[in-house]
DRENTIZA-653251 format. One record per residue: x, y, z of N, C-alpha, C in turn. Coordinates in steps of 0.02 Angstrom, whole numbers, plus 50000, padded with zeros to 5 digits. Atoms other than C-alpha are relative to their C-alpha. Layout:
NODE  n_c1  n_c2  n_c3 ca_c1 ca_c2 ca_c3  c_c1  c_c2  c_c3
NODE     X     Y     Z     X     Y     Z     X     Y     Z
...
//
This chain:
NODE  n_c1  n_c2  n_c3 ca_c1 ca_c2 ca_c3  c_c1  c_c2  c_c3
NODE 49949 50054 49986 42157 45581 53393 50036 49979 49925
NODE 49940 50011 50072 42299 45539 53281 50009 49924 50006
NODE 49991 50054 50011 42307 45358 53221 50083 49979 50002
NODE 49943 49999 50020 42510 45316 53219 50016 49910 49994
NODE 49972 50066 50012 42584 45138 53156 50052 49994 50044
NODE 49953 50006 49965 42676 45059 53293 50017 49928 49969
NODE 49964 50051 50022 42808 44946 53211 50038 49957 50062
NODE 49954 50015 49945 42888 44831 53352 50058 49979 49975
NODE 49937 50011 50001 43063 44801 53365 50012 49936 49991
NODE 49980 50072 50011 43145 44639 53292 50019 49967 50056
NODE 49979 50040 49928 43155 44520 53413 50028 49925 49972
NODE 49994 50054 50001 43236 44346 53420 49943 49961 50012
NODE 50075 50047 49957 43077 44222 53440 50030 49946 50014
NODE 49961 50055 49954 43137 44100 53563 49930 49977 50012
NODE 50050 50018 49977 43000 43961 53582 50011 49963 50095
NODE 49992 50022 49940 43004 43938 53766 49975 49932 50034
NODE 50038 50069 49959 42898 43789 53794 50041 49940 49959
NODE 49965 50074 50012 43005 43678 53675 50053 50009 50019
NODE 49927 49994 49970 43171 43758 53756 49985 49942 50061
NODE 50020 50055 49931 43077 43679 53935 49989 49939 49991
NODE 50000 50065 50006 43030 43531 53837 50076 49959 50015
NODE 49930 50035 50043 43220 43490 53774 50022 49995 50082
NODE 49969 49999 49916 43271 43526 53966 49968 49946 50046
NODE 50019 50034 49947 43157 43440 54048 50013 49903 49978
NODE 49988 50041 50006 43199 43302 53929 50076 49976 49995
NODE 49924 50016 49960 43387 43300 53972 50007 49991 50077
NODE 49999 50012 49926 43342 43307 54143 49989 49932 50022
NODE 50010 50096 49980 43260 43111 54132 50037 49994 49988
NODE 49934 50048 50029 43396 43059 54025 50055 49999 50075
NODE 49978 49999 49945 43495 43131 54171 49998 49947 50045
NODE 50032 50032 49940 43411 43056 54314 49982 49921 49981
NODE 49996 50070 50006 43394 42897 54223 50054 49974 50007
NODE 49929 50026 50005 43582 42881 54196 50017 49993 50084
NODE 49988 49990 49940 43600 42914 54380 49957 49934 50031
NODE 50024 50056 49956 43477 42789 54430 50009 49934 49969
NODE 49997 50054 50011 43525 42648 54325 50037 49947 50045
NODE 49980 50030 49951 43546 42485 54425 50072 49973 49998
NODE 49924 50056 49993 43691 42378 54478 49984 49946 49992
NODE 49976 50064 50020 43737 42211 54450 49943 49966 50045
NODE 50044 50027 49911 43654 42163 54637 49930 49998 50000
NODE 50055 49993 49992 43491 42233 54586 49970 49958 49954
NODE 50048 50056 50040 43350 42121 54508 49983 50027 49927
NODE 49995 49983 50058 43355 42125 54329 49946 50038 49973
NODE 50034 49963 50033 43198 42204 54289 49980 50076 50007
NODE 49978 49917 49977 43243 42381 54350 50022 50016 49959
NODE 49977 49953 50055 43325 42401 54189 49943 50012 49941
NODE 50079 50001 50030 43163 42377 54097 49957 50048 50013
NODE 50053 49954 49968 43058 42477 54198 50021 50059 50000
NODE 49974 49929 50005 43189 42609 54207 49985 50043 49928
NODE 50005 49982 50069 43195 42616 54019 49944 50038 49982
NODE 50070 49974 50014 43016 42628 54001 49994 50043 50028
NODE 50017 49943 49959 42991 42750 54133 50021 50079 49965
NODE 49966 49937 50044 43119 42875 54026 49953 50013 49944
NODE 50025 49993 50076 43033 42836 53854 49921 50030 50028
NODE 50057 49962 49997 42869 42870 53927 49964 50073 50029
NODE 49989 49932 50003 42920 43033 54002 50003 50054 49946
NODE 49972 49964 50058 42998 43086 53845 49932 50017 49949
NODE 50061 50008 50045 42844 43031 53741 49941 50049 50011
NODE 50059 49961 49996 42726 43125 53842 50015 50068 49989
NODE 49979 49927 50027 42824 43293 53832 50008 50016 49926
NODE 49997 49995 50087 42840 43251 53638 49916 50013 49969
NODE 50074 49978 49998 42664 43247 53644 49964 50052 50012
NODE 50012 49945 49987 42627 43400 53737 50028 50056 49955
NODE 49962 49914 50031 42743 43517 53640 49966 49966 49931
NODE 50024 49997 50060 42664 43446 53467 49914 50013 50011
NODE 50091 49964 49982 42472 43482 53548 50021 50080 49994
NODE 49962 49924 50003 42582 43659 53587 49980 50035 49940
NODE 50031 49970 50074 42608 43674 53391 49952 50006 49959
NODE 50055 50021 50044 42459 43619 53324 49942 50051 50040
NODE 50022 49947 49972 42382 43751 53446 50007 50063 49975
NODE 49963 49941 50023 42489 43877 53395 49972 50033 49913
NODE 50009 49987 50064 42458 43857 53206 49916 50007 49994
NODE 50078 49985 49995 42257 43856 53250 49991 50069 50018
NODE 49992 49922 49976 42282 44021 53339 50029 50064 49932
NODE 49980 49968 50073 42374 44086 53168 49954 50011 49953
NODE 50056 49997 50032 42243 44043 53070 49932 50025 50006
NODE 50063 49963 49986 42101 44111 53157 50008 50058 50004
NODE 49994 49919 49982 42202 44285 53181 50001 50018 49917
NODE 50003 49985 50093 42224 44276 52978 49935 50015 49978
NODE 50062 49999 50007 42057 44228 52967 49957 50065 50011
NODE 50039 49927 49982 41986 44395 53071 50020 50038 49967
NODE 49986 49938 50020 42098 44496 53000 49976 50008 49929
NODE 50038 49999 50072 42022 44456 52819 49915 50016 50002
NODE 50066 49987 50010 41850 44476 52879 50003 50063 50024
//
């Protein structure tokens, strides 16, 4: 049985999860813009809408941060496994 080294073809690394979060953030901003209350609506609608947009974006940022930390841990674990 022959052992050959396989070299993967160079490719652009696209962080699809990060890109998905960016698209979601843009979506939230667009939906917030279209839902902006008119002058005839109660005044409390504005802060509630802004809070909803901000909490949604914060949640996405937190999930992406968790993803980054998980990827770092996987990289660290793989490197440690190669050393042993």
